[in-house]
N, C-alpha and C positions, 0 to 999 in steps of 0.2 A: 547334744554334743557328747561324744564318747569320753570315758574317764581319762584315757591317755591324752587326748587332745585338750581336755579341760585343764589338766595339771600342767601340760606343756605351755598353754597360753597364759596360765596364771603366773608363771615365773619359773625360775630355775631350780625349783625343789626346795625342800627344807634345809638342806645343807647350805645352799647359797644364801637363803634367807637369814640364816643364823649368823653369818659372817659380819662382824663389825657393828652389831646392833646394840643400842643402849637407850635406857629410859629410867626415870626415877621409880622407886618402889612406892606402893600405896602410902599416901599421907606423908611421903618424904620427898619433898621437892629439892632439886639441886640448888646451889647458890646461883643467884642471878649473875649473868655475865656482865662485865664492865661495859659502859656505853660504847657503841660503835662509832669510831671517828667518821666524820663526813667523808663520803666517797669510798669508804672501806667496805669490804665484803663482810656481811654479818656472819659470825661463827656461832653455830648452835652448840649448846652445852653438851657434854659427853657424860654418859652414865655407864655403869657396869652392866654386864649382861644379866646378872641376877636382879639388879634393880629393875630392869626392863621386864624380866620374866615375872616379877612380883606384880606386874600390872595385868597379868593374864590369869583367868580362872577357867578350869575345865568346866564342862557343863554336862550334866547327866542326861538331859533331855534327848539329844541326838543319839545317845548310847543306849536308850531305853530298850531297843530290840533284843539286847543280849542279857537283860535283867530277868531273873527268875520270876515266873508268873504262875497263876493258878492253872491256866490251861497250857496247851502245847504251843500256842502262838502260830502265826502264819508260816508259810514255807520260807520266806525271806529271813524271818527271825531264826528259824531252825538252822538255816545255812550260815548265818552270822555267828550263831552260838558254836557251831562246829568249827568255824574259822578262828574265833577269838576266845571261845570259852563262855560259860554262863557265870554271871556274877550277881550279887545283891548289893544293896547300898553299903553294907559293911565291907565289901571288897572295893568299893569305888575309890577310897583314898589311895590305896596301893595301885589301883589301875591308873589313876591320874599320874602318879609319879613314874610309873613304868611307860606310859604312853606319851606324855607331854613333858619332854625333858626340861627339868628345872622349875616346873609349875607345881606350886603347893597349895594354891587357893582353889576353891570349888564353888560352883553354883549348882545346887541340887534341887531336884524336882519333887514336889510334895507327893505326887502319885506313886513314887518309887520308895516311899518310906515303909518300914515295917517288914515283918516276917510273914510271907503269904501262907505259911503253913499254920499260923496261929491267928485264928479269927478274933480272939479276945482283944487284940490291939487295934481293931477296926470298928467303925460305927456300923450299925445294922440298919438297913433300909426299911422303910415302913412296909413296903410290899414284899419284904424278904430279900435275902442276899446281903453281901458284904459291901459296905460303903468305903469311906476314906479312913486313912490312918487317924487314930485318936491319941494324941500325945498325953492326955490326962489319965489314961488307964494305967493300972499297975504294970501290965505287960508292956505297954507303950513306953512308959518311963524307963523300964529296964532295958528296952531296945535302944533308947536314946543314950543311956549310959554306956551301952556297948559301942555305939558309934563314937561317942566322945572318947572312949579309950582307944579306938582305932586312930582317931586324929592325933592323939598323943604319940602312939607307937610309930606312926608314919611321918610325923612332923608336918601334917597338913592342917588347913583351916577352912571352915565353911564361911565364905565371904557373903553368900546370899542364898536365900531359899526362894524359888519360884513356886509360890503357893496358890493352888487352885481350890483349896478347901473352903474358905469363907464364901458364902453365897448371899444374895439378896441385900447387898450393902447399900443399894439405892432404892430399895423397895418401899412402896407407899404404906404397906402394912407394918406398923411399928413393931409388932411381935416378930415378924420374919426378919426385919432389919436387925433388931436386937440379937436375935439368934445367930445371925451371920457374924455380928461383931464378937459375940461370945466365942464362936469357933476361932476367930482370929486371935483372941486373947489366950485361948488354950494353947494355940501354936506358939505364941510368943513366950508364954510361961514354960512350956515344955522344951522349946528349943534354946532357951537361955543357957542350958547346960552345954550346948555345942559352941558357944562363943560366937554366934551368928552376928554379922554386922548389919544386915538388912534383910527384909522379907517382903516380897511382892504379895499383895493381898487381893488381887483381882483376876478372875478367870474371864473368859469371853462373855459370860452372862452375869457376873457379879455386880456390874454397874449398870443395870438395866438391859434392855434388848440389844443384841449384837448390832442391829441396824437402829441407830438412835433416831428420835423424832426430828423432823425437819420443820422449818418455818413454813407456814401457809397463810394465805390472805385471811385477815380477820377484821371484824367490825366494819363500820360504814366506809372507811377510807380505802379499804382493800389492800393496804400495805401489809407485807408479810410479818408475822410475829411468831415466835416459838414459845408458846405458853406451856407446852408439854415437857420441855427439857428442864425447865427451872426446878420443879419439884425433885427430879432425879438428881440434879446438882446439889440441891439442899440436903437431901438424904445422904448422898455419898460424902459430902463435907462433914456432916454430923458423925457418920460412921468412922471416918478416918481420924477425926479429932479424938474420939474415944480410944481408938487403937493406938494413935500416936502418944497419947498420955500414958497409956499402959506400957507400950514399948519403950518409951523414954525412961521409965523407972527401971527397966531391965537393960538399958543400953542398946536396944535394937530399933533400927529405923524401919518404918513401914513405907512402902513405895507404891506408886502408880506406874504400871506399864501401859504403853499404847497397845491395848489388848481388846480392841473392838468396842462397840457401844460408845458410852461417854468418852472413854479414854482413847478412842481412835483419833480424836481431834486434839492436837497438841495445845490449842488454845483452851480447851476445856480443862486439860490437866493443869495448865498455868493458873486458870481461874480458881480451881479447887485448892492448889497449893498456896496461892497468894491469900486466899480466904482463910485457910486452916492456919497458915503462918506459924508452923511448929518446927523446931529444930530436928525433930525425929520423924518428919514426913517429907518425902522427896520423890523425884521421878527416877525411874530405872528404864530408860527407853530401849526399844528394840529396833535394830536397823531396818527391818523389813515389814513390820506389822502396820502398814499404812493402807489407806483406801485408794490412793492414786499416786502416780509417779512424782508429782511435784512435792509431795511430802517426804520423799526418801531422804533428802538432804535438808530441806527447809524445816522439816519437823524436828530433826536433830539439833539444828541451830537454835530453834525455839526452846528446846528442853535442856540443852547442855548446861546453862546456868543454874538449873534446878536439880542437877544430877551430881551426886558426889561419891556414891559407893560402888555401884555395879551397873553395867549395861550389857545387852545381848549383842555381841558382834555376830551378825547373822548373814548367811547366804541363803537365798530362797529363789528357786528358778522361776517362780511366778513373775519376777521382774526381768528375767532374761539378761540382756546385755547392760541393763541399767544398774545391776548390782555393782557396787564399788566399795568393797570393804575398807580398803586403805583410805579412800577419801572420807568415809564415814568416821573412821578412827581419828583422822586428823581434825575433822570438824569438832568432835568432842573435846580433843585436847586444846584446840584453839578457844573453845568456850570455857576452859578452866577445869574440865573434868579431871579428877585425880584418883579415881577408883579403878576397878578392874574391868577388863573386857572378857566376858564369858563367851566361849566358843560354841555357839548354838547353830549348828548346820540344820536347816529345816528340811529342804528337799532339793534334789538336783541329780546330776549324773553320778555322784559318789554315794557310797553308803555312809551312815552316820559317823562312823569312826574315821573313815578316810576324809570325809567332809570336815570334821573337827580338826584334823591335822592340816588340811588346807587352810582353814581359818587361822590356825596357830601361826602358820607361815606369813599370812597376809597381815595379821595384827603386828607381828614382830617387825615386819618390813616398815609398816607405818610408824611404829614406835621409834624406829631407827632414824627416820626422816619425817618429823612431825609437821613440817611445813613444806609446801604451802597447803592451806586449807581453803578450798573454793566453795 
């Protein structure tokens, strides 16, 4: 689908989507309406435009092509930088305010942290080369202070960090698992200065293999059992307990995203969260990171009661016409979600910035009419 047709089919543009929209700000629900008399039409509560905009977070992930990198980047990235300019994470707060009218909350991606011209704030790989941002280094702490100052100057807030740095959180090797947890704790400690509300702690490989073990016939009766997944669950639960305790002392929640492996199945996420049973451990579901189409909406219904702070409102063309951002938003609202919807455009006919603006419109439209949720 061409960009022009995509936007035309999606609705009447950002201006139309902005008209008459309303929803409560994060953690501030409106007063409940009076009971509806029998036979009368139900009237939905009305909120101010700013209360609704406070339910949206910009997302740095789809914007990553215009971030400054060590290399030149691909041709598409160079073209986008020519069109929109090159930025760093220190510029992203102002970029958010300039690009997404009325939005002041952000979901920021861990791989975009730090000054790429200063290797001292990054880990060093065993085989040579620069690894991930290290918030415990002196230069890393100084950079975080600079970002915190930008938040103050721009009146923006970091709602969530999508963190890929911790690894081996479900590993059978206790040393590797502990090392992954320690990385998570470093990030929690370092990012406390930013006033972060929650932080995702799983990459596609952090909770075991991206394709998790399946049940197979075992023992004499031939009935399928899944003995291989249980140790992974046990280890992940232990890792998250430790990080939730640590994050709780700092006021930062640690979250599971449906991010392949163990976390690709919403039931596994519920099992882990119910077992951990910690007020600083929750889900942060992504609208599209599912293994099959039946999970697109049923997965959200399963995780909405476990989600409180941030979700990824995503469009991804791998699902074609099955993408339904507005329906997904309404499902989360119906499930009691009161956090922010981060605008994470994965891939499709638009570039990342155009796609994020499309999601901005779609989320606003759903926040305007939060029912029905099917």
